[in-house]
N, C-alpha and C positions, 0 to 999 in steps of 0.2 A: 113408160112405157117397158115391159122387159125386153132385154137383148137376145135374139137367139143363141142357144147355146153355143152353136160355133165361133158367133160372130162373138161373145163374151172370151171362150179359151183363147181365140187367138188374139184378142184385144189385152188381155191379163199375160198371157206368151211372149206379146211387146216387152209390153209395161215391164215387169219382175226382172227387165235386164238391168232397168237403169233405180238409181235411186231416187224418194223413197220409199219406191214405190215393190223393191222389193223384201221394204220391212216391213209394211203392214201387212196387219191382219189380212186375211182372203176375205172377210165381212163384209170389212170396210173397202176394200180394194174395189169389191163388186157393185157395191152401193154408188161410187164412185164410175165406174164406166157407166152404169145405167143410163145416168146422168149427164153424160159427156154427147156432144155433139160433134157432127165431122165436119170442118171447110177448107176450103180450098183458095191458093192466093196467087195470083200469076208472080213472071217476075217481076220486080221493082213494085208490089205491087204495097200500100201499105196498111199494115192490120192493127198499129197504135200508133196514133199522135200527140201531143204535148196539149194539155186540156186540164179546167179548173174544175170537173167532175171528176170525182171517183173511177179508177177503175170499172168498169162493170163483168170481167171475163177470164178468165185464168186460164191461159192456154199451156197445154202441152206441144213439141211440137213430133206428129208423126210419121213425116218425108221431109226431108226437102232442110230446109236454109230459111233463114230469121237470123238479120241483121240490126243492131240499134245504133242509130246513129249522132254523138253529142249536138244540140243546137235544134238548126231546122237548114242547117246542110247537108244535101240531097249526097247520098254516098257517093265517093268515088274512090281512089285503091284506095285509100288508106284512112276513110272518113273515120268505117267505121273499130266503133269501141269495142266491141260486143258481138259475140256470133254461137249462133243457138241450134244444135242439130238433135237427131234425131232422140227421144228422153229428156230433153233438157225443159225445163220453164221458166215462162216469165206472165207477167212480172210480178213477184214474192213485193218487194218494196211499197209498189204502188197503193196493192190489195192490203197489205197487214196496216200499213200509217192514211188509208184510206181517200188514196187521192188518184190525183191522175199521173201517167205517165211524163217525164222529163223529157225524154228521149225518145225517136222517130225508130218504129219498129216496121222492119218491111221485109216481104220477100224477099231473099236473095236468088230464088230459082223458083222451078213452081212446087210446092210449099203446101201442104194440108197437116194441118194438126184441129189438138183436140179441142173441147171447147167446155166447160164448166164455169157457170152461172157463182157471181161472186156469193151470190145467197148459198151457193150449195159449197163453195170453196169455205165460208167458214162456218156452215155446221159440221164438216168433213176434219176440219183447225176442234176441235170440239169433243171431236168422237176419237179421232186415228190421234194417238199418243206419239207416233213413229212419223206419222205425215206434221204434226204441228211442229214435234224436233227439227225436221227438216227445213221447215218454212221461218223458222225465227230465229238456226243456229245454221245457216243450212252446209256451209264450210267447214265450221266446227263438227258436223254432224259426218259430215263424206268423212273426215279428217281420220273418226274413230270407230267408222267402217273399217277406214284402211289399216289403219294401228291393229286390228283386229287380224287383221288379214297376216299383216307383218309379223306382228308374235308371233302368229301359231306359227310361221313357216319357221323362223327362228329354233321357236320352241323345240321342235324338232332334234334338232342337235345338242338342247341345252336342259330334257324337261324335267334336269333332277338341278334347275339353278333356283336357289332364294330367292320371292319379289320380292323387290326392292322397291316396289311402288302399295307400301301397304303402309298408311299413319303407322304410328312408333306405339300407339293405345293397343294395335292389333299384334305388336310384337314383345308386349310385355310380356315375360313370362309370370311374377308373382311378386307379390306386395312385397318391396324394399326392405328390407331390414332396417334399421336406423338408432340412432344412438342420440344423446345430449351433447354438446359442445364439451361438456365439464366430465365426462367419461372418462375415466381411468385410462391407459392402453392401456394395460395389462387384462383388462376384462374385458374391451375391446377385441383385444388377439383372440381371448379363450370365447365368447363371440361367433368369430369370425369361424375357429378353428372348428367349432360344435356345429354347424351350419355348414360348411364344407361351403363359403361365400369366399369370392377376389377382392369384396369393397365391402364397406360401413360408411354410410351413408349419416349427417351429422343433421340433425335440426333444433329449433329452437321449438317455445311453445305450443305456438300458431301450426307446425309442420312445414317451415320454411327451410329447407334447406340452404344450410350455411357453409359448408366445406364436405371432403368425400377423402375418405382413407382408402387407398389401392393396395398388394400387395406391394406390386414398386414401389410407395411408399416406405413399406417393411422394412424390405431390402437398404431402401436410401438414407431413408431418414432415422433410422430404427438401430438396425442390426448394425452395420456397419458404422455409427458414430453412437453403438453402444446407450444410447439412448434411454432413462428413467423410465421404467415401464409406469409408474403410480403415476405421474405428469398425467394432464390432461388432455385427451385428444387434440384439443386447439392447439398444442405444441408443435406438431407433425404434421395436423391435415391440408389437405388444398381448402384455403378456403376460396369463397364464391364461383361453385362451380360451375359451369357453361352449363344451359337450361334451355329447353325446347319445349315448344308446347305438344300434346298429343294428336294435334289433327299434321302436326309437320310427317311427313314424309321420307322414310326408310334413308332413301337417295340422299333428301338431304342431311340426317345425321353423319351418314357415310360420307358427305364430306366434309363436312366440319372437322371430323376424326383424323382424315387424311391432308388436313390444311391445316390443322393445329398440333398434329400428331394426340391425342386426346385418345382413351382405352374405353372410356364412359363416354356417356351423356345420360343426364337425369333427365325427368321429365317432370313439366311444372303444370299444373293451372289455376287461376286465381292463387298463385303469391305459394301455392300450396304442391308439396311433392308425390306424383301418383304413379311413379317407378322409376326403372335405373335399363337401359341400354348399352348390354355390352358389345366390344367388338365382336365376340362370340356369337352374341345375337342375330348378328346381323350378316354375317359373310360366312357362318359353318355350315353351308349349304354348297359355298361357292367354291369351286377349282380354284378360282385366280379372285383378289378381294382388295376392294380396293385403297383400305388400311391394309393387307400385305401389302400390299406395291409400295404404297407410301412409306414403310417401314423400312423396305429395304433399301429405298433412294435415298433415305435420309440418312442410313447406315453404310453406301457407301464407301469405299476406300479410295476402288479406282475404275476408270473410265467401263471395263468389261461388264461388269456387272450394270452400270448402269443400262444399257446396249439390249439386258437383257431383260430388263425393267421397261422399256419403250417398246418391247414385241408382247411385255406382257399388259399393257396399256391396251395394246391393238384384241387382244383377246380382252378384256375384257369392257372394252367397249361394245363387243359382237354378242356378250354374256348378256349383260344389260339391256340391249336391242331385245334379244328375247324374253327377258321379265318386262316389257312394256315401257322402258323410261323414255320422255319424252323427247325430241332433236334436244330445245332449248338446257335441256337441264346436263344431258349426253355432252352434249361441246362441252358445257363449263368444266363437266367433269376430269372431258380429256384434257382442253386449258389447266386446268388447273391441277393436273397428275403430269404435265409438258410445263407448266411453271414451276413446280418441284425441281425436276430434272434437269433444268436448267438451270435454278438456284444452287445446287447439289455439283455446277459442273464448276461454277463460278467460284463455289466456295473451298472445290478441290482445286482450280488456277492461283489462287489466291492463297493460299498456305506459302507462306518463305517471301512473299511479292510483296515488292516496294509498293505495288501496286494498294493497296490494303492501307497503307497511308492519306490515301483520293480520298474525296469524298467527291462518289461520284455513284447517278442510279441506272441501273442498265431499263434500259424503254424497250417493252413489248411493244411490238407495229402491230400493222391490217388485222387480219383475224385472230391474230392473239392478244392483239389490246386487245380487242370488240368481243374477246375470248368467244369466238366462233372459230377454233378450229376442229379441223376435220381429218382424217387420218393420211390426206393428200394436201400437204401443206409444205410452202419451202420455206426457208426465214426469214425475218424483217423484224429486224433489231436495230437498238442505238443505244452509245452511253451519252447523259449529258453528266457533267460536272463543274464541280465549283472550283474555282484561280484561288492558291494559294495570296497572299499576302508575297508582295518579291516575285515571283512567279511570273509567270507567263501560258498563256493555253497551247500555244507549241509545245513548248517544254511539257507541259504535263501529258497531253495529246502522243507523244511519243513515246511516253511508257505508257499510255495505256492499249495503244493499237497492238504491242506485239501480243498481251494477256486477252486481247479480244479478239484477234484472230486466233488463239488456244481455243476459244471458248465455242467460233464459230465451226471449226473443226472436229471437235468434240461431240457437237452437236447436229452435224451431220453425218457423224459414227454412228449414232444412236437414229436417222433415220427422217434428218430435218434436213433438205437441198440447201445446198449456198444459193442463195439469191442469185440469178441469172443475173439481174439487174441490180445486183453489187450493194441491195439495201440491206447492209450488217456493220455492225457496231465495228469490224474488223478495216471498215473503210472511214478516211480521214474526213469526207465532206457528213460524216453521221457517230463525228467521235465529239463534242461541242460542247463548248463550257455556254453557261444558262443563256449567256450576253450573247453570244457569235448564234443558239437558236433563235431569239430573237427578234437576231436582224437575216434569218433567215427565214420564218415565217412572215415578217416581215417584205421581205420581199416579196416572199408570193401570192401577198394578199393586194401589196398596193402596183406590184411592175410583176402581173402574173402573166404567164408566156404559157404554150399546151403543156411543156414540161414539168412548168410550178403546179400546173390545177393536176398531171399524173400525182405529185408527190402529195398534195398537200391529201387528196382519197386513202393515201398510205400514213400521213403522219400524225397527222388531225387524229390519229383513233390511238395513239399511244397511251399509256399506262405504265407507274412503273411498277418493277417487275421485281427487281435484289435492287437493294440501297440506300441511300440518302433519297427518300421519297420527300422529301419537301420541294427539290429541287420542281420536280415533276410538276407540285404544285402549285410551283410559281411558276414555272409554265404556262400551266392550263390555265393560271388563273389572268395572266398575259395576253393566251389566244382568245378568252371569253371576253376582255377590256376591247380587240382591235379590231375580230372579224367584223363582226355586226356593222361594225360601221363604213365597212367599202361596201356598197351596193352590188360596185361594177367586178367586184369580184364574186359577189353571194350570186350573181344573175351567170357570169363565164361558166360556173360552176354547175350552174343547173342547166343552160345549154348541152355541155359537154356531157353531163350525165343523161339526158334526153336522144343523145348520137346511139344511147345503147336501147333498143329498145323491145319487147318483150317478142319472143319468136310467134306471134300468132294469124296464124293465115285466116283469108274474109271465108272461102269456102272449106279449106282442107283443116285439119284441125291446129298444125302445129308447120311453118315455115323452115324447114331441115336447110343444115348445112352438108358441109362433104362427109360422104360416109351413113347419110342418111342422120342427121347428129341431131342433137341438141344442147348446147353448153351451158350447164344448168350454175354455172356458177357466173359466170359472162352476163348471159340474159336472163338469168332465174333470179339468182341470189341480187346479183350486184344493183340493182333499179333499186329494190329495196333499202340496201347499204347508204346509196346516196343519197336519196332522197331525203332519210332520215339524220343525214349527214348535213346535208344541208338546211333543213330548218334545225336542228340542234344549235349549227354557229349560230343562222341568225336569231334566234330568243335566246341567247348566253346558258346553253344546258350543260352537264357537265358530266352525261353519261356519256361513253363511249363503244357501250352492249346499243346491238341494232335494238333487239329487243325492247331493250331500257330505255333508247330512245325516242320508239313508236310511245311507249304509255305513257313519259315523261309530256311528250307534246298532246295527247290527249288531257292530262293532269291541267294543262299551261293554255287546255281550250283551243290551241292548234291542229288540234283534227281532233275530228270525232270519236268520240268514243268507241262506237258500234262499225265506223273506220278502221279504224287502229287498230281493233281486235280481228278485224278480215286481212289488213293485213299480218299482223304479226302470223296468222295461223297461216296462211300463205309462204309465209318468208319461211319458217318453222319448217310446214310441209316440201320444200323445197331439200332445206338442207337435209331433211329425213332421205330424201332420194339418194340425196351425192354420198349418205352417211351407207347406205344400203349398197352402192355404187361401190365405193371405195374397199369394204369389203369381197365383195363378189370381185372384185379382183384382185385382191390380194391374198383369196382362195382360189385363183383361177393362173397366179403367178406373172398377171399381164402387166402392159404397162398403163401404171395411175392413173386417169386424167378425170375430168368432170363432163365429159363427152357422154348421152345416152342415145339408145334410139329407140325412141317412144312405143317402136311399132315389137320392142319386149316391156312394156306396160302391158297388167291386164286393164281391162274397161275402167274399173271403179280409180285404179292411180291417172289412167288418162284423161277422164275427165276432172279429178281435184288437182293433178298439174294444170289444166287449160285453167280449171277457174283461177289455181293461184296468178298464171300468166296475166290475168284479165285485171285482179287486185292491183299486180304492178302498173298494168296500164293506168289502170285507175289513180292510184298515185302518180302516177308520170301526166296525169292531165291537170288534175291538181296545181301540179311544179308548174306548167304550163303555163297554167293561168295566174298563177301568186306571181312568175319573177317576167310573164310577159313573152316569153321564148317564143319565136315566131315558127311554123312549121317550114 
């Protein structure tokens, strides 16, 4: 039956305020509306209940609210795990898998729903790409829309920035000029001069890259050493050059260049050379580039230069948000550059220092240990050292502490505030020998108190940042071998983590705190971080990064793949909101915090944030069931 024009127009106007209807072609949307029915549900009336039969209807909330309850428990103050409001759809999972629902869906108040039969729902999936994409990748689809909006907003101020999301295959300027490895150096130099190029790639008969020769090599290995120009290139080239596949992204190549100090990356596919990417290719259009910043940091000979580099890191983060770099890569880039900055500070402080003779490792802890630093982060670090024969730990600690204090103070000058809880290497409690760290961890695991549980959420995310990596590896091996043995400790961690619930309301979108704000770190990021850490400790995983942990857990079968992907996407969206918030605070010269007023978000971001909090609640529900933690 044809829908009256006025009603059709009103329905289109309402639905196109929400995803995925705002992305659908008009013909498909009209077809759907013409097949919709409207039903009314009174307060507390059941809309769907668990059943063995497949769900027969697709629902869209027109007005009111729907609560979903786990199990057969009637909705109480905190029983609902899902709240659906105007424009939201359900039950997608049951419809797609052709099964019954596993939760009770109940009207929270007088509610009207648009309803589409399962048959028409599947027809719509076939004809509407936007509808299909949303239903099968709901949160990923919403995130993509939000990413486009964010990119457009930031691009206004950085419209001349080169995209870092392009694959390397799209950046290759021309066919690389190559030579055989035994080509005389003189001939190679003549070809480079004739073609105006700064590098030459040596390849074998199968066109496999075996070496690279650059202008830097000309200066250091030929000119300064007065090398015989008739000898083969193999004598002066860099053998086994770093290669990446054509589908790798520009930001990945930039990260490798920054981390290792490379100026060129070879693009290789199936063992054959496909192209060469230089730092100029990646950063010629950028005012501030990854390679430029890392080079400045590496060559810095005084603290004032590093203070300036810290500011450049923040500007680079802004530029990369304009280019659409995802939160996962952006936080890794920020953490990597901060690692380089910390490393250079340590190197400067070690000059002419007796500490140079001590085998030690500077540990990154907390968010830095997880490669999840944003622009609002204080210091969390420690030192692990090896006790020399004939020495005692206290004497070596006495030498290390003044050095650690200088490093902590220098980091503070670069914009990393001293930790209020004194979780820093300059604190004698966190400058320990390997045996002392093991004893400390053992005490937390087997005699845990509330403070021990708090410390474990910071220190168990450690990784080596500078120095003797083997010490960190041995400590990780010890932790992997001991943490899973104490079920009581894991239960305590789970119970502690579950006290921090996502701020979802039953009727309102969010439960806000002081000044009508949400804490994106405490209530948004932390539930994912804590749960991922607990499961990783329980399964003997080695990952410290939250996304890496969730992926590792899915690979080991501890999480369903589709659930892990949804958790990751939710976690990364909240990280993106934090990065945006911190940029706004920097630009407004306001105090840095993780608290945001949800009313300042657009409708799309509010919806995604609510979905992200739901995923956090879902992960916590699993944690509660797995460890039998009572509410």
